[in-house]
C-alpha positions in Angstrom: 4.2 14.3 -18.3 3.8 14.3 -22.0 4.1 18.0 -23.1 6.7 18.2 -25.5 8.8 21.1 -26.6 11.1 20.5 -29.7 13.6 22.7 -31.1 13.0 23.2 -34.6 14.5 25.6 -36.7 16.1 27.7 -33.7 13.0 27.7 -32.0 11.0 25.5 -29.6 7.4 23.9 -31.0 5.5 22.8 -28.2 2.3 20.4 -28.1 0.3 18.8 -25.6 -1.8 19.9 -22.6 -2.3 20.5 -19.0 -4.9 19.7 -16.5 -6.0 21.7 -13.6 -4.1 24.7 -13.8 -4.5 27.5 -11.3 -5.5 31.0 -13.0 -5.6 29.3 -16.4 -6.7 32.1 -19.0 -6.2 34.8 -16.4 -2.4 34.9 -16.0 -0.1 36.8 -18.4 2.7 34.1 -18.1 3.1 30.3 -17.7 5.9 28.4 -16.2 5.4 25.1 -18.5 6.9 21.9 -17.2 7.4 19.7 -20.4 9.8 17.3 -22.1 12.6 19.0 -23.5 14.4 16.0 -24.9 13.6 12.1 -25.4 15.7 11.0 -22.4 14.0 8.5 -19.6 12.1 9.6 -16.6 12.9 13.2 -15.1 16.1 13.6 -17.0 14.3 14.9 -20.0 12.0 17.4 -18.1 12.6 21.3 -18.3 10.5 24.5 -18.1 9.9 27.2 -20.5 7.9 30.4 -19.8 5.1 30.5 -22.4 3.4 34.2 -23.0 -0.8 34.4 -23.1 -1.6 35.4 -26.7 1.1 33.0 -28.2 -0.4 31.6 -31.5 -1.4 28.0 -30.7 -1.8 28.5 -27.1 -5.4 28.0 -26.0 -7.4 27.3 -22.8 -10.5 25.3 -21.8 -13.6 26.2 -20.0 -13.1 27.3 -16.5 -13.7 24.3 -14.0 -16.4 24.5 -11.6 -15.2 23.2 -8.3 -16.2 22.5 -4.9 -14.6 25.0 -3.3 -11.8 27.7 -4.8 -14.5 29.8 -6.2 -12.0 32.9 -6.1 -9.5 30.8 -8.0 -10.0 30.3 -11.9 -8.9 26.7 -13.1 -8.6 25.6 -16.9 -7.0 23.2 -19.0 -4.1 24.7 -21.1 -3.6 23.3 -24.8 -0.3 23.6 -27.1 -0.9 23.4 -30.7 2.8 24.1 -32.6 3.2 26.8 -30.4 6.6 28.5 -31.0 8.7 30.2 -28.4 12.0 31.5 -28.3 15.2 29.2 -27.1 15.8 31.6 -24.6 12.6 31.1 -22.9 13.6 28.3 -21.5 14.1 28.7 -17.6 15.4 25.5 -16.8 17.1 23.0 -19.2 16.3 19.3 -19.5 18.2 17.3 -16.8 17.7 19.9 -14.2 14.7 18.3 -13.0 15.9 18.3 -9.6 15.9 22.2 -9.5 12.5 22.4 -10.4 11.1 19.6 -7.7 13.0 21.8 -5.2 10.5 24.7 -5.8 7.6 22.3 -4.6 8.6 22.8 -1.3 8.3 26.2 -1.5 4.5 25.8 -3.3 3.4 23.3 -0.3 4.9 26.0 2.1 2.0 28.5 0.8 -0.3 25.8 0.7 0.2 24.7 4.2 -0.2 28.6 5.3 -3.5 28.6 3.6 -4.6 25.6 5.4 -3.3 27.2 8.5 -5.2 30.5 7.5 -8.3 28.6 7.1 -8.0 27.0 10.4 -7.4 29.7 12.5 -10.2 31.7 10.6 -12.9 29.0 11.6 -11.2 28.7 15.3 -11.7 32.8 15.5 -15.5 32.8 14.2 -16.3 30.0 16.7 -14.5 31.4 19.9 -16.6 34.5 18.7 -20.1 32.8 18.3 -19.8 30.7 21.4 -19.5 33.4 23.8 -22.4 35.3 21.9 -24.8 32.8 21.2 -27.1 31.4 24.2 -29.0 27.7 24.8 -30.7 26.9 27.7 -30.4 30.3 29.4 -26.4 30.5 29.2 -23.4 31.1 26.6 -22.6 28.0 24.5 -18.9 28.3 26.1 -20.2 27.5 29.4 -21.1 23.8 28.0 -18.1 21.2 28.7 -18.6 19.5 25.6 -18.3 22.8 23.8 -15.3 23.7 25.6 -13.6 20.1 24.7 -14.5 20.7 20.9 -12.7 24.0 21.3 -9.9 23.0 23.2 -9.4 20.1 20.2 -9.6 23.1 17.5 -6.9 25.3 19.1 -4.4 22.1 19.5 -4.9 21.4 16.1 -4.2 24.7 15.0 -1.3 25.4 17.0 0.4 22.0 16.1 0.2 22.9 12.6 1.6 26.7 13.0 4.4 25.3 14.9 5.3 22.5 12.2 5.0 25.1 9.5 7.3 27.7 11.2 10.0 24.5 12.1 9.8 23.8 8.3 10.2 27.7 7.2 13.2 27.8 9.8 15.0 25.0 8.0 15.4 26.9 5.0 19.0 26.9 3.4 21.0 29.2 1.9 19.2 28.8 -1.3 15.8 29.2 0.0 14.3 25.9 -0.2 13.4 24.4 3.2 13.8 20.5 4.3 11.6 18.5 2.2 10.7 16.3 5.3 9.7 19.2 7.5 7.4 20.5 4.9 5.8 17.6 4.2 5.3 16.9 7.7 3.7 20.3 8.1 1.6 20.4 5.0 0.0 16.8 6.0 -0.9 18.2 8.8 -2.2 21.7 7.9 -4.1 20.1 5.2 -6.1 17.5 7.7 -6.3 20.0 10.4 -8.1 22.5 8.2 -10.7 19.8 7.4 -11.4 18.8 10.9 -11.4 22.2 12.5 -13.7 23.8 10.1 -16.0 20.5 10.6 -16.0 21.0 14.3 -16.5 24.8 13.7 -19.6 23.6 11.5 -21.0 21.6 14.3 -20.7 24.0 16.9 -22.6 26.3 15.0 -25.3 24.1 14.4 -27.6 25.0 11.8 -26.0 28.3 11.3 -22.7 26.7 10.2 -24.5 25.1 7.3 -25.6 28.3 5.8 -23.7 30.4 3.4 -23.8 33.5 6.2 -21.6 32.3 8.6 -18.9 31.6 6.0 -17.8 28.2 7.6 -19.3 26.2 4.7 -17.0 27.8 2.5 -13.8 27.4 4.8 -14.5 24.0 4.7 -15.0 23.6 1.0 -11.8 25.5 0.3 -9.9 22.8 3.2 -10.4 20.4 1.0 -9.2 22.1 -2.3 -5.9 23.1 -0.3 -5.5 19.4 0.6 -5.2 18.2 -2.9 -3.3 20.8 -4.2 0.3 20.2 -4.1 0.3 16.8 -3.2 -2.6 14.9 -1.2 -1.8 14.1 2.4 -1.3 10.4 1.5 1.2 11.2 -0.9 3.1 13.7 1.8 2.7 10.2 4.0 4.6 8.4 1.0 7.2 11.6 0.9 7.6 11.3 4.7 8.7 7.4 4.7 10.8 8.1 1.5 12.8 11.0 3.5 13.1 9.3 6.9 14.5 6.0 5.4 16.6 7.7 2.8 14.7 5.6 0.2 13.1 5.9 -3.1 10.1 4.0 -4.1 8.9 3.2 -7.6 5.1 3.2 -7.3 5.1 2.4 -10.9 5.8 -1.2 -10.2 
């Protein structure tokens, strides 16, 4: 968090860069988290809206990712970018409000992982009832039934945790962070496992682009990275259940 926005002559002057920005270069507006004051830690962090096309605001080359082929990602560069003071959305010292919005982002992330797992399950359920081996459908083999049951169990567990997290939202619309982290961690790992099982059940067909499973598997890994990895969610879970904040910098 090194990008700064300093007031100069009645305007904010922004300098710095941002990495891994989804829709970088494509969106018309950007919500920029940056340092609005010299206060230490989160006390100096706020948010400002920056319009595409503002002088000094540029973009890096589009990333070539393993998955997320339909979601462009690029770096953002700010070189003495001037924006009006009224474009500040959250002033310095209100980082807690910004951080709370991550719960909404993570709920969307959880739902995307759930959708990937459900899609892989739907494709597999259809495939095993149509594909025959040794004179009978794949669904008749006990080993296939066990793998399918595991897929169903994992998808439904993720769905219930997602729904419980959504139900925990308060009047502000922000769900409980513990419930969100439980749901995201479970859904992210579920999507990776379920798509992997789907590819195994499809055999060689699962490794082709024709059946779409390899894309689901690649995208599943992307959602597990975005919005805080499962490892970071586990740290968040422990912090919430113990009521403690752990300084990972020491």
